[in-house]
Backbone as ProteinMPNN parsed JSONL, in Angstrom:
{"seq_chain_A": "MTAPTDVLRRASLEGLRAEAQQELGSVVHERLHGGEDPWAFMDELPTVDELVVLLLRADLFDAEGGRRPGSDYARDRRMLGEIRAAHPALSDTIDGMLERLDRLRWRAGDHASGDPVARSRAVGTSADE", "coords_chain_A": {"N_chain_A": [[9.928, -12.542, 6.69], [6.653, -11.341, 6.228], [4.668, -11.3, 3.277], [3.371, -8.295, 1.761], [0.827, -8.572, 0.524], [-0.241, -10.782, 1.829], [-0.502, -9.826, 4.443], [-2.284, -7.724, 4.025], [-4.53, -9.006, 3.159], [-5.661, -10.257, 5.294], [-8.218, -10.22, 6.271], [-11.607, -9.805, 5.14], [-12.768, -6.826, 3.469], [-15.207, -6.011, 4.467], [-15.186, -7.232, 6.982], [-12.992, -5.893, 8.108], [-14.001, -3.3, 8.135], [-16.103, -3.628, 9.938], [-14.659, -4.215, 12.255], [-13.265, -1.788, 12.54], [-15.437, -0.034, 12.896], [-16.422, -0.943, 15.327], [-14.234, -0.353, 16.956], [-14.161, 2.478, 16.737], [-16.635, 3.024, 17.891], [-16.093, 2.237, 20.509], [-14.191, 4.154, 21.215], [-15.696, 6.515, 21.062], [-17.622, 5.96, 23.04], [-15.967, 5.776, 25.336], [-14.993, 8.407, 25.474], [-17.339, 9.885, 25.743], [-18.263, 8.812, 28.131], [-16.281, 9.768, 29.738], [-17.064, 12.346, 30.019], [-16.762, 14.135, 27.933], [-17.788, 16.485, 25.449], [-19.568, 15.592, 22.616], [-19.641, 17.296, 20.388], [-17.245, 18.522, 20.529], [-15.297, 16.645, 19.881], [-15.961, 14.854, 17.798], [-15.393, 15.597, 15.128], [-12.667, 15.23, 14.958], [-12.174, 12.556, 14.882], [-11.258, 9.677, 12.938], [-12.796, 8.519, 9.857], [-14.649, 5.456, 9.339], [-13.51, 4.042, 7.151], [-11.039, 5.404, 6.951], [-9.891, 4.641, 9.358], [-9.693, 1.895, 8.881], [-7.72, 1.929, 6.859], [-5.583, 3.011, 8.346], [-5.23, 0.967, 10.251], [-4.503, -1.171, 8.588], [-2.141, -0.125, 7.547], [-0.605, -0.029, 9.867], [-0.375, -2.783, 10.279], [1.232, -3.415, 8.073], [3.597, -2.068, 8.779], [4.301, -3.576, 11.037], [4.761, -6.052, 9.785], [7.03, -5.433, 8.398], [8.947, -5.376, 10.27], [8.43, -3.604, 12.296], [7.638, -0.229, 13.317], [9.757, 2.306, 12.399], [11.438, 5.1, 13.802], [10.74, 8.301, 12.389], [9.467, 7.652, 9.964], [9.382, 7.705, 6.498], [8.137, 9.819, 3.836], [8.019, 8.604, 1.268], [7.841, 5.916, 1.949], [5.379, 5.881, 3.304], [3.672, 6.582, 1.161], [4.126, 4.382, -0.53], [3.141, 2.269, 1.024], [0.443, 3.022, 1.263], [-0.237, 2.76, -1.4], [0.026, -0.011, -1.694], [-2.036, -0.85, -0.038], [-4.205, 0.226, -1.44], [-4.06, -1.323, -3.785], [-4.665, -3.845, -2.775], [-7.199, -3.446, -1.7], [-9.288, -2.053, -3.511], [-11.687, -0.645, -3.11], [-11.16, 1.185, -1.172], [-9.98, 3.309, -2.379], [-10.878, 6.042, -2.787], [-10.827, 7.024, -0.167], [-8.102, 6.684, 0.426], [-7.034, 8.429, -1.472], [-7.901, 10.9, -0.414], [-6.506, 10.867, 2.02], [-3.876, 10.859, 1.088], [-3.841, 13.33, -0.176], [-4.078, 15.061, 2.032], [-1.703, 14.324, 3.335], [0.161, 15.154, 1.422], [-0.36, 17.915, 1.465], [0.357, 18.564, 4.123], [3.047, 17.853, 4.037], [3.965, 19.663, 2.139], [3.551, 22.105, 3.465], [5.25, 21.746, 5.679], [7.657, 21.602, 4.327], [7.843, 24.195, 3.321], [8.414, 25.723, 5.598], [10.938, 24.884, 6.207], [12.339, 25.552, 4.013], [14.582, 27.361, 1.822], [13.331, 29.417, 0.633], [12.498, 32.736, 0.609], [9.949, 33.89, 0.398], [8.221, 31.818, 1.107], [9.171, 31.413, 3.722], [8.522, 33.901, 4.81], [5.762, 33.844, 4.746], [5.36, 31.908, 6.644], [6.16, 33.186, 8.996], [4.726, 35.484, 8.923], [5.593, 37.887, 7.738], [6.705, 40.274, 5.28], [8.351, 39.32, 2.272], [10.049, 41.172, 1.281], [11.043, 42.636, 3.337]], "CA_chain_A": [[9.05, -11.391, 6.606], [5.391, -11.641, 5.573], [4.411, -10.505, 2.071], [2.322, -7.29, 1.979], [-0.502, -9.041, 0.132], [-0.734, -11.666, 2.895], [-0.884, -8.964, 5.566], [-3.438, -6.909, 3.657], [-5.685, -9.864, 2.892], [-5.939, -11.029, 6.509], [-9.664, -10.252, 6.477], [-12.347, -9.115, 4.089], [-12.975, -5.413, 3.726], [-16.385, -5.906, 5.336], [-14.732, -7.565, 8.33], [-12.145, -4.799, 8.57], [-14.876, -2.166, 8.438], [-16.823, -3.944, 11.181], [-13.671, -4.057, 13.325], [-13.02, -0.351, 12.699], [-16.648, 0.564, 13.457], [-16.453, -1.314, 16.74], [-13.181, 0.428, 17.621], [-14.626, 3.87, 16.831], [-17.7, 3.042, 18.891], [-15.454, 2.181, 21.828], [-13.559, 5.457, 21.463], [-16.774, 7.479, 21.341], [-18.185, 5.607, 24.343], [-14.997, 6.172, 26.373], [-14.91, 9.865, 25.581], [-18.61, 10.35, 26.305], [-18.274, 8.382, 29.526], [-15.347, 10.657, 30.412], [-17.668, 13.662, 30.146], [-16.469, 15.032, 26.813], [-18.887, 16.902, 24.589], [-19.328, 15.038, 21.279], [-19.394, 18.374, 19.431], [-15.85, 18.925, 20.653], [-14.329, 15.656, 19.425], [-16.388, 13.992, 16.689], [-14.72, 15.97, 13.884], [-11.265, 14.823, 14.939], [-12.083, 11.104, 14.74], [-11.214, 9.229, 11.54], [-13.951, 7.768, 9.374], [-14.445, 4.008, 9.416], [-12.541, 3.64, 6.133], [-9.723, 5.936, 7.33], [-9.362, 3.781, 10.416], [-9.294, 0.647, 8.221], [-6.427, 2.188, 6.21], [-4.573, 3.16, 9.402], [-4.983, -0.35, 10.83], [-3.747, -1.943, 7.597], [-0.803, 0.474, 7.498], [0.091, -0.514, 11.065], [-0.042, -4.179, 10.016], [2.376, -3.423, 7.162], [4.772, -1.704, 9.572], [4.652, -4.75, 11.843], [5.3, -7.076, 8.889], [8.358, -4.99, 7.963], [9.845, -5.341, 11.412], [8.06, -2.55, 13.231], [7.737, 1.166, 12.892], [11.021, 2.966, 12.71], [11.25, 6.542, 13.967], [10.946, 9.114, 11.207], [8.973, 7.013, 8.753], [9.47, 8.715, 5.451], [7.027, 10.082, 2.932], [7.996, 7.589, 0.209], [7.36, 4.665, 2.555], [3.942, 6.049, 3.519], [3.002, 6.515, -0.15], [4.213, 2.996, -0.999], [2.214, 1.453, 1.806], [-0.921, 3.36, 0.863], [-0.42, 2.146, -2.72], [-0.189, -1.449, -1.476], [-3.387, -0.988, 0.517], [-5.125, 0.494, -2.553], [-4.036, -2.482, -4.682], [-5.327, -4.967, -2.107], [-8.593, -3.087, -1.395], [-9.625, -0.921, -4.386], [-12.838, 0.115, -2.602], [-10.647, 2.223, -0.279], [-9.243, 4.277, -3.201], [-11.267, 7.431, -2.51], [-10.318, 7.347, 1.168], [-6.652, 6.808, 0.315], [-6.774, 9.681, -2.197], [-8.064, 11.995, 0.547], [-5.416, 10.807, 2.982], [-2.67, 11.284, 0.374], [-3.941, 14.774, -0.38], [-3.721, 15.7, 3.304], [-0.288, 14.058, 3.554], [0.886, 16.048, 0.52], [-0.514, 19.283, 1.97], [1.178, 18.68, 5.33], [4.445, 17.795, 3.623], [4.262, 20.922, 1.464], [3.661, 23.135, 4.503], [6.473, 21.502, 6.451], [8.761, 21.941, 3.446], [7.931, 25.644, 3.235], [9.053, 26.262, 6.8], [12.349, 24.519, 6.219], [12.96, 25.893, 2.736], [15.344, 28.586, 1.72], [12.515, 30.376, -0.101], [12.125, 33.814, 1.519], [8.501, 34.106, 0.355], [7.629, 30.768, 1.942], [9.522, 31.699, 5.113], [7.784, 35.079, 5.276], [4.383, 33.397, 5.027], [5.39, 31.137, 7.893], [6.295, 34.068, 10.156], [3.791, 36.587, 8.773], [6.245, 39.126, 7.319], [6.881, 40.424, 3.843], [9.639, 38.824, 1.786], [10.874, 42.321, 0.916], [11.52, 43.317, 4.549]], "C_chain_A": [[7.818, -11.788, 5.793], [5.203, -10.741, 4.357], [3.277, -9.519, 2.339], [0.931, -7.797, 1.612], [-1.091, -9.977, 1.175], [-1.245, -10.845, 4.077], [-2.187, -8.243, 5.249], [-4.686, -7.728, 3.392], [-6.083, -10.698, 4.101], [-7.423, -11.156, 6.787], [-10.333, -9.539, 5.311], [-12.514, -7.647, 4.46], [-14.182, -5.211, 4.646], [-16.017, -6.211, 6.783], [-13.868, -6.469, 8.935], [-12.982, -3.577, 8.94], [-15.651, -2.403, 9.728], [-15.902, -3.773, 12.388], [-13.419, -2.574, 13.605], [-14.225, 0.346, 13.321], [-16.754, 0.275, 14.946], [-15.421, -0.508, 17.526], [-13.606, 1.886, 17.783], [-15.741, 4.003, 17.864], [-17.148, 3.027, 20.3], [-14.822, 3.52, 22.19], [-14.615, 6.489, 21.831], [-17.357, 7.217, 22.721], [-17.266, 6.069, 25.475], [-14.987, 7.692, 26.572], [-16.203, 10.453, 26.149], [-18.681, 10.015, 27.793], [-17.339, 9.262, 30.361], [-15.853, 12.089, 30.511], [-17.384, 14.621, 29.006], [-17.732, 15.305, 25.996], [-18.628, 16.361, 23.182], [-19.083, 16.113, 20.215], [-17.929, 18.771, 19.425], [-14.874, 17.911, 20.045], [-14.729, 14.849, 18.197], [-15.669, 14.32, 15.378], [-13.273, 15.506, 13.814], [-11.088, 13.312, 14.807], [-12.006, 10.728, 13.26], [-12.538, 8.576, 11.15], [-13.643, 6.283, 9.528], [-13.387, 3.583, 8.401], [-11.145, 4.196, 6.414], [-9.092, 5.072, 8.412], [-8.934, 2.434, 9.84], [-7.914, 0.827, 7.582], [-5.32, 2.298, 7.258], [-4.232, 1.819, 10.048], [-4.163, -1.225, 9.875], [-2.308, -1.436, 7.483], [0.021, 0.007, 8.705], [0.495, -1.982, 10.895], [1.168, -4.29, 9.083], [3.664, -3.055, 7.901], [5.236, -2.895, 10.402], [5.313, -5.824, 10.985], [6.704, -6.723, 8.402], [9.332, -4.847, 9.137], [9.583, -4.207, 12.379], [8.276, -1.167, 12.675], [9.074, 1.731, 13.343], [10.764, 4.449, 12.868], [11.524, 7.27, 12.656], [10.542, 8.437, 9.921], [8.892, 8.055, 7.643], [8.248, 8.721, 4.539], [6.913, 8.997, 1.856], [7.458, 6.261, 0.75], [5.855, 4.738, 2.806], [3.177, 5.922, 2.202], [3.012, 5.085, -0.693], [3.201, 2.121, -0.276], [0.76, 1.752, 1.432], [-1.227, 2.8, -0.522], [-0.672, 0.651, -2.608], [-1.592, -1.705, -0.934], [-4.422, -0.78, -0.586], [-5.203, -0.714, -3.49], [-4.792, -3.671, -4.08], [-6.813, -4.718, -1.879], [-9.004, -1.862, -2.218], [-10.8, -0.075, -3.893], [-12.401, 1.229, -1.65], [-9.942, 3.347, -1.047], [-9.598, 5.723, -2.89], [-10.744, 7.887, -1.145], [-8.81, 7.565, 1.12], [-6.284, 8.087, -0.424], [-6.873, 10.878, -1.256], [-6.933, 12.037, 1.556], [-4.103, 11.257, 2.334], [-2.68, 12.79, 0.134], [-3.561, 15.524, 0.89], [-2.24, 15.517, 3.605], [0.555, 14.985, 2.68], [0.821, 17.491, 1.004], [0.35, 19.509, 3.194], [2.656, 18.696, 4.977], [4.849, 19.106, 2.968], [4.441, 22.037, 2.486], [4.945, 22.973, 5.299], [7.693, 21.868, 5.62], [8.945, 23.437, 3.314], [8.7, 26.21, 4.416], [10.545, 25.99, 6.802], [13.075, 24.993, 4.959], [13.772, 27.172, 2.817], [14.574, 29.673, 0.989], [12.061, 31.487, 0.837], [10.631, 34.111, 1.514], [7.809, 33.074, 1.236], [7.926, 31.018, 3.408], [8.719, 32.875, 5.648], [6.335, 34.72, 5.543], [4.333, 32.67, 6.362], [5.464, 32.045, 9.113], [5.429, 35.313, 10.045], [4.44, 37.909, 8.425], [6.355, 39.158, 5.813], [8.266, 39.9, 3.451], [10.581, 39.966, 1.462], [11.466, 43.019, 2.133], [12.922, 42.905, 4.886]], "O_chain_A": [[7.931, -12.489, 4.787], [5.538, -9.557, 4.399], [2.328, -9.845, 3.052], [-0.041, -7.492, 2.303], [-2.302, -9.978, 1.393], [-2.3, -11.142, 4.638], [-3.082, -8.158, 6.09], [-5.792, -7.188, 3.4], [-6.757, -11.719, 3.964], [-7.85, -12.092, 7.462], [-9.699, -8.767, 4.591], [-12.412, -7.278, 5.63], [-14.168, -4.33, 5.506], [-16.478, -5.535, 7.703], [-13.988, -6.15, 10.118], [-12.707, -2.903, 9.933], [-15.833, -1.481, 10.523], [-16.317, -3.248, 13.421], [-13.367, -2.154, 14.761], [-14.065, 1.218, 14.175], [-17.131, 1.145, 15.731], [-15.702, -0.037, 18.628], [-13.429, 2.466, 18.854], [-15.787, 4.975, 18.618], [-17.659, 3.713, 21.185], [-14.907, 3.965, 23.334], [-14.453, 7.244, 22.79], [-17.565, 8.154, 23.493], [-17.719, 6.673, 26.447], [-14.975, 8.184, 27.7], [-16.17, 11.399, 26.937], [-19.107, 10.835, 28.606], [-17.579, 9.476, 31.55], [-15.152, 12.958, 31.03], [-17.725, 15.8, 29.093], [-18.616, 14.456, 25.879], [-17.576, 16.639, 22.606], [-18.382, 15.855, 19.237], [-17.427, 19.296, 18.431], [-13.741, 18.27, 19.725], [-13.866, 14.204, 17.603], [-15.368, 13.416, 14.599], [-12.71, 15.399, 12.725], [-9.965, 12.838, 14.638], [-12.62, 11.386, 12.42], [-13.301, 8.135, 12.009], [-12.507, 5.904, 9.814], [-12.464, 2.845, 8.745], [-10.156, 3.517, 6.139], [-7.89, 4.805, 8.378], [-7.917, 1.882, 10.261], [-7.039, -0.024, 7.744], [-4.239, 1.739, 7.077], [-3.069, 1.562, 10.359], [-3.246, -1.929, 10.299], [-1.374, -2.224, 7.339], [1.203, -0.312, 8.571], [1.581, -2.379, 11.317], [2.026, -5.152, 9.274], [4.706, -3.668, 7.671], [6.431, -3.187, 10.461], [6.3, -6.435, 11.395], [7.478, -7.607, 8.037], [10.407, -4.263, 8.997], [10.44, -3.886, 13.203], [8.997, -0.965, 11.697], [9.455, 1.638, 14.509], [9.947, 5.01, 12.137], [12.427, 6.9, 11.906], [11.192, 8.618, 8.891], [8.385, 9.158, 7.849], [7.46, 7.777, 4.488], [5.811, 8.527, 1.57], [6.702, 5.57, 0.067], [5.135, 3.772, 2.552], [2.157, 5.237, 2.135], [2.016, 4.628, -1.254], [2.492, 1.328, -0.897], [-0.053, 0.837, 1.3], [-2.362, 2.407, -0.79], [-1.492, 0.103, -3.345], [-2.253, -2.665, -1.329], [-5.404, -1.519, -0.665], [-6.289, -1.085, -3.936], [-5.475, -4.408, -4.792], [-7.605, -5.661, -1.862], [-9.064, -0.754, -1.685], [-10.89, 1.104, -4.234], [-13.19, 2.126, -1.35], [-9.367, 4.244, -0.431], [-8.701, 6.554, -2.743], [-10.273, 9.015, -1.002], [-8.299, 8.52, 1.704], [-5.326, 8.763, -0.049], [-6.026, 11.77, -1.294], [-6.451, 13.112, 1.912], [-3.309, 11.957, 2.963], [-1.642, 13.446, 0.232], [-2.816, 16.502, 0.841], [-1.586, 16.447, 4.077], [1.551, 15.541, 3.145], [1.82, 18.209, 0.962], [1.012, 20.542, 3.298], [3.428, 19.463, 5.551], [5.946, 19.611, 3.208], [5.379, 22.827, 2.386], [5.646, 23.95, 5.563], [8.668, 22.393, 6.158], [10.075, 23.913, 3.205], [9.547, 27.086, 4.244], [11.325, 26.777, 7.338], [14.293, 24.848, 4.853], [13.655, 27.952, 3.762], [15.116, 30.752, 0.748], [11.31, 31.219, 1.775], [10.094, 34.546, 2.533], [6.919, 33.411, 2.017], [7.046, 30.86, 4.254], [8.282, 32.86, 6.799], [5.736, 35.245, 6.482], [3.37, 32.807, 7.117], [4.897, 31.721, 10.157], [5.395, 36.122, 10.972], [3.906, 38.961, 8.774], [6.116, 38.149, 5.149], [9.227, 40.025, 4.21], [11.791, 39.76, 1.375], [12.307, 43.905, 1.982], [13.484, 43.379, 5.873]]}, "name": "protein", "num_of_chains": 1, "seq": "MTAPTDVLRRASLEGLRAEAQQELGSVVHERLHGGEDPWAFMDELPTVDELVVLLLRADLFDAEGGRRPGSDYARDRRMLGEIRAAHPALSDTIDGMLERLDRLRWRAGDHASGDPVARSRAVGTSADE"}
């Protein structure tokens, strides 16, 4: 198995950003060529740095023997921490991604929780009903 630092240092951050920019350009071109309105899809595309983080995360999964179904929250946080350590310039991007991950996890936890207030928010009823 390859060490995370070897995987994460496969290219300079500038090279990774150039690769991500090229990939995003290809996605935009394909969608425009397919007749999509850029106003309808540009907000859903990741930033260049977000795509760099996602590509590095995919490399880490590959180095660990591939992505297993149901990747857990702790593993995602660990991998993002490894990426941050290898590329400190991505810290702000990783912080934003972790915040969204935490928010999504919190919402998902509410729906599955035994908390009647959280459940009532999920279905739009009062906890006292």
